[in-house]
N, C-alpha and C positions, 0 to 999 in steps of 0.2 A: 505493500499501499505506499501511496506518496506521501511524503511530510505535507503538514499544514504548509499553504502560503499565508505571508504574511499581507494581506491585500486590505483595503478600506474597502468595509460595505456599511458603513454608520453614513452613508450620503443622506445629506437633508433631502435630496428628491426623494430618496426611499422612504425616510421618515413619513413624508409628507404625502408620499404615494398610500403606506399602511394606513394613516390615521383616515384619508380620504376613502379606502376602499372598506373599511371598518364604517365608517358612516353611511356609506353608500347602501351597503348591504343592507345594512337596516332600514333606511329610508326606503330601497327599491321594495322590500317586504311589507312596509307599513303602506307604501301607496299603490302596491298591486291590490292589496287585500280592502284598503277604503277607498280607493279611487278608480281602480281597474283599469289603471295605465302604469306603464313602466317610469323608473325617474329619467331615461332620455326622452321618453314621448313628452314628459312633463316637464323638463327643459327646455326643449322647443317649442312648446304650447306657449311655457313665459312669455319667450322671447317674439312669439307671433302677437300673443295677446298687446305687450307692450310697445308693438310698431303693426299695427293690421295693414296688412299690402305689402308687407316685407318680400322682398324677392328670395327665393331657394339659396340665390348666391351667396348676398347678405346675412342669412340664418346660418351658415356654413361659416362663416367670418365669426357672427357672434357667439356660435357655439363650439369653435374650434373644432370640427367633426369633420372627417373623411367623408367626400361629395356620396359616396356610394351609400354608405351609414346613413347620411341624411335623407338622401333621396328615397330609399327603401321605408325609413321612420316616415317621413312625410306620405308615402304610398298608404302605409298601414293605420295612420291619423285621416286620411282621407277617406278609407275603405272602412271605420269605424266610425264615418260621420263627425269628428271633431274639427276636419280643417276643410277650407273649401281652397282650391285651385283656379286662378283666372288669368287668361292673357293679359300681361300687363298695359295699363292704359298710355304709358306715352313709348313703350318699345315693347312689341309685340315679343320679340324674343325671352322677354323677361316673364315667368311666371310669378303671380302675387299671391301672396299666399293669409290667410283670413281667418278666424276661429269663427265655428258654429256655436249657438246658441248652445249646444250639446258639449262642445270643446272647453267653451266658457266656462259653463256649470262644471267642469271635471278641473279647471285650472282654479276657480273660486273656491271649490270643496277642498284642494293641495295645499292652498296658502297658507289655513292657518295650523294646516299638520306641519307642513314645511317652517315655519315659523316657531311652532313648539319645539321641535327637533334639535333647530338650530339652537337653540337658546339651551336645549338638555345638552347639547355637545360641548358649549360654551361656558357651563355652568361653574365649571372647576377654574375659570379665568376671572382675576379681578378686572374691575372698570380700566382700571391701566395696563393692565394685561394685555385686554382686550384691544385698545387705541393702540400699541406697540405692536402688536400680530398685523394687527388690520396694515397699519403701516409699512412694516418690515415686506408683508405680500405684495401689499402694490408696487413696493421696489423690485422684488423679484420678477413678477410677471414685467414689469418694463425693461429689466437686462434680459430675461429671456425674448423679449421680444426683438430687443436690439441684438442679441446674441443670432436669433432666427435671422433675421435681415443682413446680415454681415458674415453666414456661415462658410461659406468660400474664404474668407479671411479667417475666419476662427480656426477653420481644416488645419491650415496652413500654420498657424502659431502652434496649436497642439503638434503635429508631425513634428513642428522643431524642436521640442519640450524633451531635455534629458528624460533618461527614465531612472528612477531613482527605486 
């Protein structure tokens, strides 16, 4: 058997992923039982609810979802009668999305549930810790966006780093 390697595995991104996955798993079960919708469907419907007429392209940007996943989810929501698709008024190449009354009802039912679950998740943090956490997460999101925007440059820098 090989000797264990001395490698870093306590990356911040891993810790954030673990916290996120645990919270999402619980939320998914509750939302599916109480609202009949998946967490992904609810997230997408919240974006559509906030911006009626939202195009699929803008929805993909807002949700940071892969195009195929978003398209399949939208098709499923249309099939369930929660979302309508229509040809864009200013550009026929754009498909506009809007919630139906049934979709709106699902979102409105899910909203207090989501607020309660978030409050529960954050209940061990003080008000000050929560302010700092939100500020830090905003900075990390901005840095991640900058890294994504300059991916080629980042790859060149990473390739030139010495192995330690």
